[in-house]
Structure formats: C-alpha cells, structure tokens
KEPA-889026 format. One record per atom (N, C-alpha, C, O): chain; residue number from 1; y, x, z; atom name. Coordinates in nm, 3 decimals, padded with zeros to 5 digits, always signed. Layout:
> cadena; num; y; x; z; atomo
> A; NUM; Y; X; Z; CA
...
This chain:
> cadena; num; y; x; z; atomo
> A; 1; +02.406; -00.572; -02.921; N
> A; 1; +02.460; -00.634; -02.803; CA
> A; 1; +02.395; -00.772; -02.768; C
> A; 1; +02.386; -00.808; -02.650; O
> A; 2; +02.347; -00.852; -02.874; N
> A; 2; +02.274; -00.972; -02.861; CA
> A; 2; +02.132; -00.940; -02.796; C
> A; 2; +02.077; -01.014; -02.714; O
> A; 3; +02.089; -00.844; -02.832; N
> A; 3; +01.945; -00.799; -02.767; CA
> A; 3; +01.954; -00.783; -02.628; C
> A; 3; +01.871; -00.833; -02.553; O
> A; 4; +02.069; -00.705; -02.581; N
> A; 4; +02.106; -00.692; -02.425; CA
> A; 4; +02.128; -00.820; -02.373; C
> A; 4; +02.069; -00.845; -02.269; O
> A; 5; +02.201; -00.909; -02.422; N
> A; 5; +02.208; -01.055; -02.355; CA
> A; 5; +02.082; -01.124; -02.339; C
> A; 5; +02.058; -01.186; -02.235; O
> A; 6; +01.993; -01.116; -02.445; N
> A; 6; +01.867; -01.183; -02.422; CA
> A; 6; +01.782; -01.120; -02.326; C
> A; 6; +01.716; -01.191; -02.251; O
> A; 7; +01.775; -00.986; -02.318; N
> A; 7; +01.712; -00.911; -02.212; CA
> A; 7; +01.760; -00.957; -02.079; C
> A; 7; +01.679; -00.990; -01.992; O
> A; 8; +01.888; -00.959; -02.059; N
> A; 8; +01.946; -00.967; -01.928; CA
> A; 8; +01.925; -01.127; -01.890; C
> A; 8; +01.891; -01.156; -01.775; O
> A; 9; +01.945; -01.220; -01.980; N
> A; 9; +01.902; -01.364; -01.955; CA
> A; 9; +01.773; -01.379; -01.917; C
> A; 9; +01.743; -01.450; -01.820; O
> A; 10; +01.670; -01.304; -02.000; N
> A; 10; +01.531; -01.326; -01.973; CA
> A; 10; +01.508; -01.260; -01.824; C
> A; 10; +01.417; -01.308; -01.756; O
> A; 11; +01.571; -01.171; -01.780; N
> A; 11; +01.539; -01.097; -01.646; CA
> A; 11; +01.597; -01.199; -01.542; C
> A; 11; +01.537; -01.223; -01.438; O
> A; 12; +01.726; -01.262; -01.577; N
> A; 12; +01.766; -01.355; -01.463; CA
> A; 12; +01.666; -01.481; -01.460; C
> A; 12; +01.632; -01.530; -01.352; O
> A; 13; +01.624; -01.527; -01.574; N
> A; 13; +01.528; -01.644; -01.573; CA
> A; 13; +01.401; -01.614; -01.484; C
> A; 13; +01.352; -01.694; -01.405; O
> A; 14; +01.355; -01.486; -01.508; N
> A; 14; +01.229; -01.441; -01.449; CA
> A; 14; +01.252; -01.441; -01.291; C
> A; 14; +01.168; -01.491; -01.217; O
> A; 15; +01.362; -01.386; -01.244; N
> A; 15; +01.395; -01.367; -01.119; CA
> A; 15; +01.402; -01.511; -01.046; C
> A; 15; +01.343; -01.533; -00.940; O
> A; 16; +01.469; -01.593; -01.104; N
> A; 16; +01.481; -01.741; -01.050; CA
> A; 16; +01.349; -01.810; -01.054; C
> A; 16; +01.323; -01.895; -00.968; O
> A; 17; +01.267; -01.781; -01.145; N
> A; 17; +01.138; -01.842; -01.156; CA
> A; 17; +01.038; -01.788; -01.027; C
> A; 17; +00.963; -01.862; -00.963; O
> A; 18; +01.056; -01.649; -01.007; N
> A; 18; +00.995; -01.589; -00.878; CA
> A; 18; +01.031; -01.655; -00.768; C
> A; 18; +00.951; -01.697; -00.685; O
> A; 19; +01.162; -01.667; -00.760; N
> A; 19; +01.224; -01.727; -00.633; CA
> A; 19; +01.172; -01.856; -00.608; C
> A; 19; +01.126; -01.881; -00.497; O
> A; 20; +01.174; -01.946; -00.706; N
> A; 20; +01.118; -02.098; -00.700; CA
> A; 20; +00.969; -02.083; -00.658; C
> A; 20; +00.925; -02.157; -00.570; O
> A; 21; +00.889; -01.989; -00.717; N
> A; 21; +00.751; -01.999; -00.661; CA
> A; 21; +00.731; -01.962; -00.531; C
> A; 21; +00.646; -02.016; -00.460; O
> A; 22; +00.813; -01.858; -00.486; N
> A; 22; +00.812; -01.825; -00.348; CA
> A; 22; +00.836; -01.929; -00.257; C
> A; 22; +00.769; -01.942; -00.155; O
> A; 23; +00.936; -02.010; -00.291; N
> A; 23; +00.978; -02.132; -00.196; CA
> A; 23; +00.877; -02.238; -00.198; C
> A; 23; +00.857; -02.313; -00.102; O
> A; 24; +00.810; -02.243; -00.317; N
> A; 24; +00.685; -02.350; -00.342; CA
> A; 24; +00.589; -02.303; -00.245; C
> A; 24; +00.537; -02.383; -00.167; O
> A; 25; +00.558; -02.174; -00.243; N
> A; 25; +00.435; -02.126; -00.162; CA
> A; 25; +00.480; -02.135; -00.017; C
> A; 25; +00.406; -02.198; +00.058; O
> A; 26; +00.572; -02.092; +00.025; N
> A; 26; +00.628; -02.108; +00.163; CA
> A; 26; +00.610; -02.245; +00.212; C
> A; 26; +00.548; -02.263; +00.317; O
> A; 27; +00.658; -02.341; +00.148; N
> A; 27; +00.659; -02.484; +00.174; CA
> A; 27; +00.511; -02.530; +00.193; C
> A; 27; +00.481; -02.608; +00.283; O
> A; 28; +00.427; -02.482; +00.113; N
> A; 28; +00.285; -02.526; +00.108; CA
> A; 28; +00.215; -02.457; +00.232; C
> A; 28; +00.129; -02.516; +00.297; O
> A; 29; +00.256; -02.333; +00.261; N
> A; 29; +00.201; -02.255; +00.375; CA
> A; 29; +00.254; -02.324; +00.508; C
> A; 29; +00.176; -02.328; +00.603; O
> A; 30; +00.365; -02.371; +00.520; N
> A; 30; +00.421; -02.446; +00.635; CA
> A; 30; +00.364; -02.567; +00.663; C
> A; 30; +00.347; -02.604; +00.779; O
> A; 31; +00.329; -02.640; +00.552; N
> A; 31; +00.259; -02.773; +00.558; CA
> A; 31; +00.111; -02.742; +00.615; C
> A; 31; +00.058; -02.816; +00.698; O
> A; 32; +00.046; -02.619; +00.561; N
> A; 32; -00.087; -02.576; +00.604; CA
> A; 32; -00.097; -02.547; +00.742; C
> A; 32; -00.172; -02.616; +00.811; O
> A; 33; -00.026; -02.442; +00.797; N
> A; 33; -00.034; -02.394; +00.913; CA
> A; 33; +00.065; -02.457; +01.035; C
> A; 33; +00.027; -02.455; +01.152; O
> A; 34; +00.190; -02.512; +00.997; N
> A; 34; +00.272; -02.569; +01.087; CA
> A; 34; +00.326; -02.475; +01.183; C
> A; 34; +00.352; -02.511; +01.298; O
> A; 35; +00.344; -02.353; +01.142; N
> A; 35; +00.402; -02.242; +01.206; CA
> A; 35; +00.467; -02.145; +01.135; C
> A; 35; +00.401; -02.073; +01.060; O
> A; 36; +00.603; -02.129; +01.147; N
> A; 36; +00.678; -02.058; +01.081; CA
> A; 36; +00.648; -01.903; +01.109; C
> A; 36; +00.651; -01.827; +01.012; O
> A; 37; +00.624; -01.860; +01.214; N
> A; 37; +00.593; -01.715; +01.251; CA
> A; 37; +00.465; -01.676; +01.171; C
> A; 37; +00.463; -01.568; +01.112; O
> A; 38; +00.365; -01.755; +01.167; N
> A; 38; +00.252; -01.724; +01.091; CA
> A; 38; +00.277; -01.722; +00.923; C
> A; 38; +00.223; -01.644; +00.845; O
> A; 39; +00.358; -01.812; +00.895; N
> A; 39; +00.394; -01.817; +00.752; CA
> A; 39; +00.480; -01.687; +00.720; C
> A; 39; +00.462; -01.623; +00.617; O
> A; 40; +00.556; -01.661; +00.797; N
> A; 40; +00.639; -01.524; +00.776; CA
> A; 40; +00.559; -01.404; +00.765; C
> A; 40; +00.591; -01.313; +00.689; O
> A; 41; +00.445; -01.400; +00.845; N
> A; 41; +00.351; -01.291; +00.843; CA
> A; 41; +00.275; -01.275; +00.709; C
> A; 41; +00.254; -01.170; +00.648; O
> A; 42; +00.234; -01.417; +00.671; N
> A; 42; +00.153; -01.423; +00.549; CA
> A; 42; +00.251; -01.386; +00.428; C
> A; 42; +00.216; -01.304; +00.343; O
> A; 43; +00.366; -01.446; +00.423; N
> A; 43; +00.472; -01.418; +00.322; CA
> A; 43; +00.495; -01.267; +00.317; C
> A; 43; +00.514; -01.214; +00.207; O
> A; 44; +00.495; -01.188; +00.435; N
> A; 44; +00.512; -01.049; +00.430; CA
> A; 44; +00.375; -00.964; +00.403; C
> A; 44; +00.374; -00.842; +00.416; O
> A; 45; +00.270; -01.032; +00.368; N
> A; 45; +00.144; -00.973; +00.332; CA
> A; 45; +00.095; -00.877; +00.455; C
> A; 45; +00.039; -00.768; +00.437; O
> A; 46; +00.124; -00.935; +00.585; N
> A; 46; +00.062; -00.865; +00.698; CA
> A; 46; -00.069; -00.888; +00.756; C
> A; 46; -00.127; -00.995; +00.738; O
> A; 47; -00.111; -00.808; +00.813; N
> A; 47; -00.243; -00.822; +00.870; CA
> A; 47; -00.209; -00.817; +01.038; C
> A; 47; -00.123; -00.742; +01.085; O
> A; 48; -00.292; -00.910; +01.119; N
> A; 48; -00.269; -00.884; +01.260; CA
> A; 48; -00.408; -00.930; +01.336; C
> A; 48; -00.497; -00.998; +01.283; O
> A; 49; -00.410; -00.886; +01.456; N
> A; 49; -00.533; -00.910; +01.536; CA
> A; 49; -00.520; -01.056; +01.570; C
> A; 49; -00.416; -01.109; +01.607; O
> A; 50; -00.643; -01.118; +01.554; N
> A; 50; -00.677; -01.269; +01.585; CA
> A; 50; -00.659; -01.339; +01.452; C
> A; 50; -00.688; -01.458; +01.445; O
> A; 51; -00.612; -01.273; +01.342; N
> A; 51; -00.587; -01.347; +01.212; CA
> A; 51; -00.723; -01.418; +01.169; C
> A; 51; -00.833; -01.365; +01.186; O
> A; 52; -00.706; -01.539; +01.114; N
> A; 52; -00.839; -01.597; +01.080; CA
> A; 52; -00.884; -01.554; +00.920; C
> A; 52; -00.798; -01.502; +00.849; O
> A; 53; -01.000; -01.575; +00.875; N
> A; 53; -01.032; -01.547; +00.753; CA
> A; 53; -00.942; -01.596; +00.636; C
> A; 53; -00.904; -01.525; +00.542; O
> A; 54; -00.912; -01.745; +00.658; N
> A; 54; -00.823; -01.801; +00.581; CA
> A; 54; -00.682; -01.753; +00.572; C
> A; 54; -00.622; -01.754; +00.465; O
> A; 55; -00.628; -01.710; +00.686; N
> A; 55; -00.491; -01.658; +00.687; CA
> A; 55; -00.492; -01.526; +00.621; C
> A; 55; -00.401; -01.492; +00.546; O
> A; 56; -00.597; -01.449; +00.647; N
> A; 56; -00.607; -01.299; +00.569; CA
> A; 56; -00.620; -01.317; +00.423; C
> A; 56; -00.561; -01.243; +00.345; O
> A; 57; -00.702; -01.421; +00.382; N
> A; 57; -00.696; -01.455; +00.225; CA
> A; 57; -00.558; -01.483; +00.180; C
> A; 57; -00.508; -01.413; +00.092; O
> A; 58; -00.488; -01.586; +00.239; N
> A; 58; -00.355; -01.634; +00.211; CA
> A; 58; -00.260; -01.504; +00.208; C
> A; 58; -00.176; -01.488; +00.119; O
> A; 59; -00.278; -01.425; +00.300; N
> A; 59; -00.189; -01.284; +00.316; CA
> A; 59; -00.221; -01.190; +00.189; C
> A; 59; -00.139; -01.165; +00.100; O
> A; 60; -00.343; -01.145; +00.195; N
> A; 60; -00.368; -01.040; +00.091; CA
> A; 60; -00.462; -01.068; -00.023; C
> A; 60; -00.501; -00.977; -00.097; O
> A; 61; -00.503; -01.202; -00.038; N
> A; 61; -00.595; -01.236; -00.137; CA
> A; 61; -00.750; -01.223; -00.124; C
> A; 61; -00.796; -01.182; -00.017; O
> A; 62; -00.822; -01.254; -00.214; N
> A; 62; -00.958; -01.222; -00.208; CA
> A; 62; -00.991; -01.084; -00.191; C
> A; 62; -00.932; -01.001; -00.261; O
> A; 63; -01.094; -01.041; -00.092; N
> A; 63; -01.119; -00.905; -00.095; CA
> A; 63; -01.202; -00.863; -00.231; C
> A; 63; -01.250; -00.945; -00.309; O
> A; 64; -01.209; -00.742; -00.244; N
> A; 64; -01.283; -00.677; -00.366; CA
> A; 64; -01.429; -00.697; -00.328; C
> A; 64; -01.509; -00.738; -00.412; O
> A; 65; -01.466; -00.667; -00.201; N
> A; 65; -01.604; -00.645; -00.160; CA
> A; 65; -01.602; -00.696; +00.007; C
> A; 65; -01.501; -00.695; +00.078; O
> A; 66; -01.713; -00.731; +00.042; N
> A; 66; -01.743; -00.775; +00.184; CA
> A; 66; -01.873; -00.731; +00.216; C
> A; 66; -01.973; -00.766; +00.153; O
> A; 67; -01.873; -00.639; +00.335; N
> A; 67; -01.997; -00.618; +00.405; CA
> A; 67; -02.009; -00.704; +00.519; C
> A; 67; -01.911; -00.727; +00.589; O
> A; 68; -02.136; -00.762; +00.548; N
> A; 68; -02.153; -00.860; +00.648; CA
> A; 68; -02.279; -00.825; +00.727; C
> A; 68; -02.387; -00.800; +00.673; O
> A; 69; -02.258; -00.824; +00.855; N
> A; 69; -02.373; -00.799; +00.952; CA
> A; 69; -02.379; -00.908; +01.048; C
> A; 69; -02.276; -00.950; +01.102; O
> A; 70; -02.499; -00.959; +01.073; N
> A; 70; -02.521; -01.052; +01.183; CA
> A; 70; -02.601; -00.986; +01.296; C
> A; 70; -02.717; -00.949; +01.279; O
> A; 71; -02.539; -00.973; +01.408; N
> A; 71; -02.607; -00.919; +01.505; CA
> A; 71; -02.623; -01.025; +01.617; C
> A; 71; -02.563; -01.132; +01.611; O
> A; 72; -02.707; -00.991; +01.723; N
> A; 72; -02.743; -01.084; +01.828; CA
> A; 72; -02.608; -01.166; +01.881; C
> A; 72; -02.602; -01.289; +01.881; O
> A; 73; -02.513; -01.090; +01.919; N
> A; 73; -02.389; -01.153; +01.990; CA
> A; 73; -02.274; -01.165; +01.911; C
> A; 73; -02.172; -01.209; +01.965; O
> A; 74; -02.273; -01.130; +01.778; N
> A; 74; -02.158; -01.142; +01.689; CA
> A; 74; -02.206; -01.126; +01.546; C
> A; 74; -02.313; -01.082; +01.505; O
> A; 75; -02.084; -01.180; +01.468; N
> A; 75; -02.098; -01.158; +01.314; CA
> A; 75; -01.995; -01.056; +01.296; C
> A; 75; -01.892; -01.064; +01.363; O
> A; 76; -02.013; -00.951; +01.206; N
> A; 76; -01.911; -00.858; +01.183; CA
> A; 76; -01.907; -00.829; +01.025; C
> A; 76; -02.002; -00.790; +00.958; O
> A; 77; -01.774; -00.858; +00.979; N
> A; 77; -01.752; -00.841; +00.833; CA
> A; 77; -01.643; -00.725; +00.823; C
> A; 77; -01.556; -00.699; +00.906; O
> A; 78; -01.665; -00.665; +00.712; N
> A; 78; -01.568; -00.557; +00.677; CA
> A; 78; -01.503; -00.603; +00.531; C
> A; 78; -01.568; -00.584; +00.428; O
> A; 79; -01.400; -00.652; +00.529; N
> A; 79; -01.325; -00.683; +00.409; CA
> A; 79; -01.275; -00.588; +00.328; C
> A; 79; -01.192; -00.523; +00.392; O
> A; 80; -01.287; -00.546; +00.205; N
> A; 80; -01.234; -00.421; +00.136; CA
> A; 80; -01.150; -00.466; +00.037; C
> A; 80; -01.182; -00.558; -00.039; O
> A; 81; -01.028; -00.401; +00.033; N
> A; 81; -00.904; -00.425; -00.065; CA
> A; 81; -00.890; -00.282; -00.120; C
> A; 81; -00.931; -00.177; -00.071; O
> A; 82; -00.822; -00.304; -00.233; N
> A; 82; -00.754; -00.184; -00.323; CA
> A; 82; -00.858; -00.079; -00.346; C
> A; 82; -00.847; +00.027; -00.285; O
> A; 83; -00.951; -00.098; -00.422; N
> A; 83; -01.054; +00.000; -00.459; CA
> A; 83; -00.988; +00.126; -00.535; C
> A; 83; -00.914; +00.108; -00.632; O
> A; 84; -01.017; +00.250; -00.487; N
> A; 84; -00.958; +00.359; -00.540; CA
> A; 84; -01.067; +00.442; -00.615; C
> A; 84; -01.026; +00.541; -00.675; O
> A; 85; -01.202; +00.413; -00.621; N
> A; 85; -01.307; +00.479; -00.671; CA
> A; 85; -01.445; +00.398; -00.634; C
> A; 85; -01.441; +00.296; -00.564; O
> A; 86; -01.550; +00.445; -00.679; N
> A; 86; -01.673; +00.393; -00.658; CA
> A; 86; -01.706; +00.393; -00.501; C
> A; 86; -01.710; +00.501; -00.441; O
> A; 87; -01.731; +00.268; -00.431; N
> A; 87; -01.739; +00.269; -00.299; CA
> A; 87; -01.628; +00.314; -00.213; C
> A; 87; -01.650; +00.336; -00.094; O
> A; 88; -01.496; +00.332; -00.268; N
> A; 88; -01.385; +00.384; -00.205; CA
> A; 88; -01.259; +00.276; -00.198; C
> A; 88; -01.208; +00.234; -00.303; O
> A; 89; -01.218; +00.238; -00.083; N
> A; 89; -01.131; +00.146; -00.065; CA
> A; 89; -00.997; +00.193; +00.000; C
> A; 89; -01.013; +00.282; +00.084; O
> A; 90; -00.881; +00.156; -00.019; N
> A; 90; -00.757; +00.198; +00.047; CA
> A; 90; -00.742; +00.115; +00.167; C
> A; 90; -00.667; +00.154; +00.258; O
> A; 91; -00.801; +00.013; +00.175; N
> A; 91; -00.787; -00.090; +00.292; CA
> A; 91; -00.919; -00.143; +00.327; C
> A; 91; -00.992; -00.174; +00.233; O
> A; 92; -00.962; -00.159; +00.448; N
> A; 92; -01.075; -00.216; +00.509; CA
> A; 92; -01.033; -00.289; +00.639; C
> A; 92; -00.982; -00.225; +00.731; O
> A; 93; -01.052; -00.416; +00.645; N
> A; 93; -01.019; -00.504; +00.744; CA
> A; 93; -01.153; -00.538; +00.824; C
> A; 93; -01.255; -00.566; +00.760; O
> A; 94; -01.151; -00.536; +00.953; N
> A; 94; -01.289; -00.566; +01.032; CA
> A; 94; -01.248; -00.710; +01.100; C
> A; 94; -01.144; -00.738; +01.160; O
> A; 95; -01.347; -00.780; +01.075; N
> A; 95; -01.349; -00.927; +01.144; CA
> A; 95; -01.475; -00.933; +01.222; C
> A; 95; -01.585; -00.895; +01.184; O
> A; 96; -01.444; -00.989; +01.342; N
> A; 96; -01.568; -01.010; +01.418; CA
> A; 96; -01.552; -01.165; +01.467; C
> A; 96; -01.449; -01.213; +01.514; O
> A; 97; -01.681; -01.238; +01.445; N
> A; 97; -01.675; -01.386; +01.479; CA
> A; 97; -01.565; -01.466; +01.433; C
> A; 97; -01.511; -01.555; +01.498; O
> A; 98; -01.528; -01.421; +01.296; N
> A; 98; -01.422; -01.493; +01.228; CA
> A; 98; -01.274; -01.454; +01.262; C
> A; 98; -01.183; -01.532; +01.235; O
> A; 99; -01.255; -01.346; +01.315; N
> A; 99; -01.129; -01.298; +01.358; CA
> A; 99; -01.104; -01.159; +01.340; C
> A; 99; -01.186; -01.072; +01.368; O
> A; 100; -00.969; -01.136; +01.283; N
> A; 100; -00.958; -00.993; +01.251; CA
> A; 100; -00.934; -00.913; +01.382; C
> A; 100; -00.856; -00.955; +01.467; O
> A; 101; -01.003; -00.794; +01.395; N
> A; 101; -01.008; -00.719; +01.519; CA
> A; 101; -00.942; -00.577; +01.489; C
> A; 101; -00.898; -00.503; +01.577; O
> A; 102; -00.941; -00.551; +01.367; N
> A; 102; -00.876; -00.406; +01.343; CA
> A; 102; -00.875; -00.385; +01.191; C
> A; 102; -00.927; -00.467; +01.115; O
> A; 103; -00.819; -00.283; +01.152; N
> A; 103; -00.822; -00.245; +00.988; CA
> A; 103; -00.776; -00.087; +00.988; C
> A; 103; -00.713; -00.025; +01.074; O
> A; 104; -00.826; -00.048; +00.871; N
> A; 104; -00.796; +00.108; +00.836; CA
> A; 104; -00.734; +00.117; +00.707; C
> A; 104; -00.790; +00.061; +00.613; O
> A; 105; -00.638; +00.173; +00.692; N
> A; 105; -00.562; +00.193; +00.582; CA
> A; 105; -00.549; +00.342; +00.533; C
> A; 105; -00.515; +00.429; +00.614; O
> A; 106; -00.573; +00.369; +00.416; N
> A; 106; -00.567; +00.518; +00.378; CA
> A; 106; -00.467; +00.518; +00.246; C
> A; 106; -00.469; +00.435; +00.155; O
> A; 107; -00.389; +00.619; +00.257; N
> A; 107; -00.287; +00.620; +00.160; CA
> A; 107; -00.333; +00.712; +00.034; C
> A; 107; -00.259; +00.727; -00.063; O
C-alpha cells in the first residue's frame, strides 16, 4: 500500500511540474511574440503558411536535417523531422525566403 501511495504522489508531482513548465513556456512565448494566437499555435505544435523559421523551431524544435537551395529569385529550404529510416522522414516542411509555404506529412 505504501508503494502505491508513493507512486501516486510521484505521478501527481510530475503532472504539477509539467503544468508549471507549460505555464512558464507560454509566458515566455507571449513575451516574445506578443500575440496569443501565434502562441496558441506554437503550444499546439502546429505548422502554418507564413510561419517564420523561429516560430517553426519554437513549435516543432530543431529539424533533424535541412536541405537548402539558393536560386536566382528565392531561397528554398526543406526542414526534415521525425526520421523513419536512412534519408526518410515523416515530416518535411518547405520554406521559401524565410517563410513556411507548405509541408508533407507521412504516417
């Protein structure tokens, strides 16, 4: 019975810690972006067209790999997330001139 109480107490403490960290992160993001709708998207780990590289990193983290091409009229990058094998990724986000223009997600 004591073990069960310790486990439940630890689980509650962990949930409270995560809640505290989420509140701190949200407050820092509001300070940074000054826009609740952007912060809500980032906290929801969303991708959207027009998203900046910094917002994408705040939302999904640092990509596993990036392909970059500099063309005459634009710079194109493909940010790769969730590696599933050699050269295979479950998510690829395309940025042009520093803005998300699309993404492809495989299940």
